[in-house]
C-alpha positions in Angstrom: -12.6 -6.0 10.3 -15.5 -3.6 9.6 -18.0 -3.4 6.6 -14.6 -1.0 4.9 -13.8 -3.8 1.9 -10.6 -5.3 3.0 -8.3 -5.0 0.8 -4.7 -6.8 -0.3 -1.5 -5.2 -2.1 1.0 -7.5 -3.2 4.1 -4.6 -3.5 6.6 -6.5 -5.4 9.5 -4.4 -5.1 12.5 -5.0 -7.5 11.5 -8.5 -8.2 10.3 -10.6 -11.9 11.2 -9.9 -15.3 7.9 -9.7 -17.6 7.9 -13.2 -18.5 8.1 -13.8 -14.5 5.5 -11.2 -13.4 3.1 -12.4 -16.2 2.9 -15.7 -14.5 2.9 -14.7 -11.1 -0.5 -12.5 -12.1 -1.6 -15.6 -14.0 -1.6 -17.7 -10.8 -3.0 -15.0 -8.5 -5.8 -14.3 -11.1 -7.1 -17.9 -11.1 -6.5 -18.4 -7.5 -8.5 -15.6 -6.5 -11.7 -16.0 -9.0 -14.7 -15.8 -8.8 -14.3 -14.4 -4.9 -15.6 -10.7 -4.5 -14.1 -10.2 -1.3 -11.5 -8.9 -0.6 -10.1 -6.1 -3.2 -6.7 -7.6 -4.2 -3.6 -5.5 -5.5 -1.0 -5.5 -7.3 2.2 -3.6 -7.5 5.1 -5.2 -10.1 8.2 -2.8 -10.7 8.0 -0.7 -13.6 8.6 -2.7 -16.7 6.0 -5.4 -15.8 2.9 -3.0 -15.5 2.0 -3.4 -19.0 2.4 -7.1 -19.0 0.4 -7.6 -15.6 -2.1 -4.8 -17.1 -2.5 -7.6 -19.9 -2.7 -10.6 -17.9 -5.6 -8.8 -15.4 -7.6 -7.5 -17.2 -11.4 -8.5 -17.4 -10.5 -9.1 -13.8 -11.3 -7.6 -10.7 -8.0 -7.2 -9.5 -6.2 -4.3 -9.5 -3.0 -2.5 -10.8 -0.8 -0.3 -8.8 2.4 1.2 -9.5 5.3 1.4 -6.7 6.1 4.8 -6.8 5.8 8.1 -9.5 7.2 11.6 -9.6 5.1 15.0 -9.1 5.0 16.1 -12.4 3.2 15.4 -15.7 6.1 14.9 -18.4 9.1 17.0 -18.4 13.4 16.5 -18.6 13.0 14.3 -15.5 15.3 11.5 -16.6 14.6 8.4 -14.9 10.9 9.5 -13.6 7.7 8.0 -14.4 5.1 10.5 -14.5 1.3 9.6 -12.4 -0.7 10.1 -16.6 2.1 7.4 -17.4 1.4 4.8 -14.7 -2.9 5.8 -15.5 -2.0 4.9 -19.2 -0.3 1.3 -18.3 -3.5 0.9 -17.1 -2.5 1.3 -13.1 -5.5 2.0 -10.8 -2.6 2.8 -7.8 0.1 4.1 -7.0 2.0 3.3 -3.6 3.4 6.3 -2.2 5.6 6.8 0.5 7.0 3.5 1.3 10.0 3.2 3.9 12.6 1.9 1.3 12.1 5.2 -0.9 12.1 7.4 2.6 15.3 5.5 3.5 17.3 4.7 -0.1 15.9 7.5 -2.4 15.2 10.9 -0.3 11.9 10.8 0.0 10.9 13.1 2.4 7.4 14.4 3.4 7.3 17.1 1.3 8.0 15.2 -1.9 5.8 12.3 -0.9 2.8 15.4 -0.2 3.7 16.6 -4.0 3.4 13.0 -4.9 -0.1 12.3 -3.7 -1.2 15.6 -5.0 -0.3 14.8 -8.7 -1.4 11.6 -8.3 -4.7 12.1 -7.1 -5.0 14.6 -10.1 -4.2 12.0 -12.3 -7.0 10.1 -11.2 -5.0 7.3 -9.1 -6.1 6.4 -5.9 -3.1 6.8 -3.2 -1.8 3.7 -1.1 0.4 6.5 1.2 2.6 4.9 3.7 4.2 5.5 7.1 5.3 4.0 9.9 8.3 4.5 12.7 11.9 3.0 13.1 13.1 0.7 16.0 14.6 3.9 17.7 11.3 5.9 17.7 9.0 3.1 19.0 11.4 2.3 21.7 12.0 5.6 22.5 7.9 6.3 22.8 7.2 8.6 19.7 5.5 6.1 17.1 2.4 8.2 17.4 4.3 11.5 16.7 6.2 10.2 14.0 3.2 8.5 12.0 1.4 11.3 13.0 3.9 13.7 11.2 4.2 12.1 8.4 0.2 12.1 8.1 -0.3 15.6 8.7 2.6 16.6 6.2 1.5 14.3 3.5 -1.8 15.2 3.5 -1.6 18.8 3.9 -3.8 19.9 1.0 -4.6 16.4 0.1 -8.3 16.0 -0.8 -8.8 12.9 0.3 -11.6 10.1 0.9 -12.4 6.8 1.5 -12.6 6.8 -2.7 -9.0 7.7 -3.4 -6.9 7.2 -0.2 -6.1 4.1 1.3 -3.6 4.3 4.3 -0.6 1.7 4.9 0.8 1.4 8.2 4.3 -0.5 8.3 6.7 0.0 10.9 10.1 -0.1 9.5 11.4 -2.5 12.2 8.8 -4.9 10.2 9.2 -4.8 7.3 11.8 -7.7 5.4 12.8 -8.6 8.8 10.6 -11.1 9.8 9.4 -9.0 12.7 6.0 -8.4 12.9 4.1 -5.8 15.1 1.7 -7.9 18.0 -2.2 -7.5 17.1 -2.5 -5.4 19.9 0.5 -3.0 18.7 -0.8 -3.1 14.9 -3.9 -2.2 16.5 -3.4 0.8 18.7 -1.6 2.5 16.0 -4.8 2.2 13.5 -7.2 3.0 16.1 -4.5 6.4 16.6 -4.1 7.0 12.7 -8.0 6.5 12.2 -8.7 9.1 14.8 -5.5 11.5 13.4 -7.6 11.1 10.1 -10.8 12.3 11.5 -9.2 15.4 12.7 -7.4 16.1 9.8 -10.1 15.4 7.2 -13.3 15.6 8.9 -14.0 12.3 8.0 -11.7 8.9 8.4 -14.2 6.2 9.0 -14.6 4.9 5.7 -10.8 5.4 5.0 -9.5 2.2 4.8 -6.1 1.5 7.2 -3.7 -1.6 6.0 -1.0 -3.3 8.2 2.3 -3.9 6.6 5.6 -5.4 7.3 6.7 -9.5 7.3 2.6 -10.6 7.0 2.4 -14.0 6.5 0.0 -16.7 6.2 0.3 -17.8 10.2 -0.1 -14.2 10.9 -3.0 -12.5 8.8 -5.7 -14.1 10.2 -4.9 -11.9 14.0 -3.8 -9.0 12.1 -7.0 -8.7 10.0 -8.9 -9.6 13.2 -8.6 -6.7 14.6 -11.6 -3.7 14.4 -8.8 -1.1 12.7 -7.3 -3.2 10.3 -8.9 -3.4 6.8 -6.4 -5.4 5.0 -2.0 -6.0 4.4 -0.1 -4.2 1.9 2.5 -7.3 1.7 6.0 -7.4 0.6 7.7 -11.0 0.4 5.3 -13.3 1.1 3.4 -11.6 -2.0 5.6 -12.9 -4.7 5.1 -16.8 -4.0 1.4 -17.9 -4.4 1.3 -20.3 -2.0 2.0 -17.6 0.9 0.2 -15.1 -1.1 -3.3 -16.4 -1.4 -4.1 -17.8 2.2 -3.2 -14.3 2.9 -6.2 -12.8 0.9 -8.1 -15.6 1.8 -7.7 -14.6 5.5 -9.1 -11.5 4.5 -12.4 -13.0 3.2 
């Protein structure tokens, strides 16, 4: 990895009650105590944000939400605004995850609106993108991620201070399949160049890999020069799996 501070984020998805989330956060906090590297971020469900924030108080571990809406308030039943997330203690918000795109209709346009709103509220962004199996097999990986990057970041004042990009090949999320280190590095290298062309900078923006990251493959993935950490799904629910992934980023 480069001199960019590595980041390991755990996306808990629709798992954990408040009590379970607090217990898991405590184990991760204790398991990483006294370690300056890597940066660690936890993304519990909305209902557990406040409980996890209390558990992480005084620790360097950051809190993230799994999604947000693009308006600060209003008649939007079921939606949660960036200001609410900040009030709950969030430092980061995940935007554009493929499961949001697949199940909830998120598009490049709505992802862009969410990114702008979250940034305006002072949240840091974990912006997800990636290709499907069909797109990879058709040789469309780079075109697909370039489209998501360009349309998602249109008009977004992104820097290494407020933006993290997460490359998650859709075919590797929750499937047990993982991009090889060379495959992942190829896309990450392309994305870094695309960020440079789009924003005029990109060398300081961290790019995470996500998609069936495990203790067994974490070290080889994180050793790649353009992979700055991982967005971890299933393994982040188990400290016996998540803590070794964190250790691999040191």
